[in-house]
C-alpha positions, 0 to 999 in steps of 0.5 A, a space after each residue: 612338596 610334591 611335583 606335578 606334571 600339566 599339560 603345558 610341559 612345565 613341573 611345578 612346586 606346589 607350597 600351600 598352606 601356612 606350613 612352608 616345606 621350602 627350604 628356599 622360603 622359611 628356615 628357622 621360622 625366617 623366610 630365606 631369600 637364597 642371596 637376597 636375605 632374611 625376612 620376618 616369617 610373616 612375609 614368607 608364609 604370605 609368598 608361600 601361601 600364594 606361590 608356585 614356584 614353577 619349571 616350564 619346558 618352553 615351546 620352539 616357537 621360531 617369531 617368539 620375541 619379547 621386551 628387551 631390557 630398558 638402560 639406566 642412565 649412567 649417572 642422574 645425580 647433576 642432572 635435573 628432570 626437565 618439567 611435567 606439564 601434565 597434571 597426571 600422576 605418573 611413576 616415571 623416572 624423566 631420565 629414563 625416559 632421556 635415554 630409553 630414547 636416546 636408543 629407540 633406533 636400536 630395537 629391533 637390532 638383535 645384535 645391538 644394544 638389546 641381544 642379550 634380551 631378544 635371546 631371553 624372548 622365547 622364553 618369556 613368551 613360553 611363560 606368558 603362553 603357558 600361564 594366560 592359556 591355562 587361566 582362560 581355559 585356552 589352548 596352548 598348542 592352538 596357532 592363536 590361543 590369544 583369540 578374543 581376548 584383550 592384552 596391554 603391554 605396558 613399556 612396549 618400547 619398540 613393540 617386540 612384545 606386542 607382535 608377538 601376542 598379536 601374532 598368537 590372536 591377542 587384540 593388543 594395546 601397546 604404551 610407552 612414554 617415549 614417542 620414538 619408541 612409539 614410532 619405531 613400533 609402528 613402523 615396524 607392526 606396519 610391515 606386517 598385515 597381522 601386526 598392524 592391527 596393534 594400537 600403539 600409544 604414546 602414553 602412561 598406565 596412569 593417564 589409562 587408568 583415567 580413560 577407565 580402560 580395561 584388559 583382560 590381562 596387563 603385561 609389563 616386562 622389565 618396567 618396574 625396576 624403572 618406575 620412581 614409585 613401584 607401588 603406584 605402578 602396580 596400583 595403575 596395573 590393578 585398575 587395568 584389569 578387568 575382574 578375575 584378570 591376568 597380569 604379568 611382571 618380569 623384573 630383576 631379584 635385589 640380590 647380592 647374585 643379581 649383583 655379580 652377575 647383572 651388573 659387574 657381569 653383565 656391564 662390566 665383564 661381558 660388556 653385554 650392556 653399558 656401564 651403568 645400565 641398572 641401579 642395583 638398589 631400584 631392583 625388587 626382591 619376590 617377596 616385596 613384589 608379591 606384597 606390593 601387588 597384594 595390596 593393589 589387589 592382584 594375587 601371585 599365583 606363579 613365579 619362575 627363574 630365568 637361568 642363562 646357559 653361557 654353553 648353549 647361550 640361551 635362556 631357561 624357565 627354572 625354580 631359581 629367582 635369584 636373579 631374573 624372574 617373572 610373576 604371574 597373578 589374578 585380580 580379586 574379583 570384584 
């Protein structure tokens, strides 16, 4: 396993071929997710042959803002979702939509419920900027590196990812199933002539597939853990992506460490999030996400973890994917 230094200021751990040298992925013939347990070696080989676990040194961009964690309901055991009136198949959880609607007014409050992920936004954008620029052969140091690209922000919330993408030159579409989120996003985007060009729609990825919409890059951050059918959701993301286009997904690993930090610490000790925000059983391991995307014709090329420094209050990209992680993949040419 060797180090490779790239122009975009990151170091990648390259894992190639059927022989996996990384102790994080293979030990004694079995795949090891350091906290999440062991899986069969074939899954390890599938994942290892496709991933480069990477570290970035994110650029200092004062305008870097991105999508926030979407809280979960405290309990859904005694609540029935409202009836769905349209016939379009959907991977959404209706209880989740109701929860998002209740807190829609706080999307742009950096000291409100979404404060922790306002701090994470620049780090996520650093990953997106680096991977998309390299894939589409754009200059990452350009003030508008995404000029000429059509991007979609699936589960855009109040638009805190869509806006910086627009400022980087992309033609951006933001979609969310919660109408209040879209209204907040439109009002805030209209404050700036650059971001006022964003196309916001109260719809779902599945409906856009029916409309045969296509995008150069499809981005869904902190969304997949809130849908009822992750595999179907990923199929919709793939259908929205042009051949050889890009897909970026971030979520939380289903590991004991994530349970301790993302639930026990964040919700019960530090009170960063309301108690009951997350359901640990809905998290996906990196191996599971890779396999789901592979079946949807998306090959995961790079993956990175997010780590939080309590001394500085800042997030950074790391090769530690045991809690929060982000993945970049490309759609197979057809």
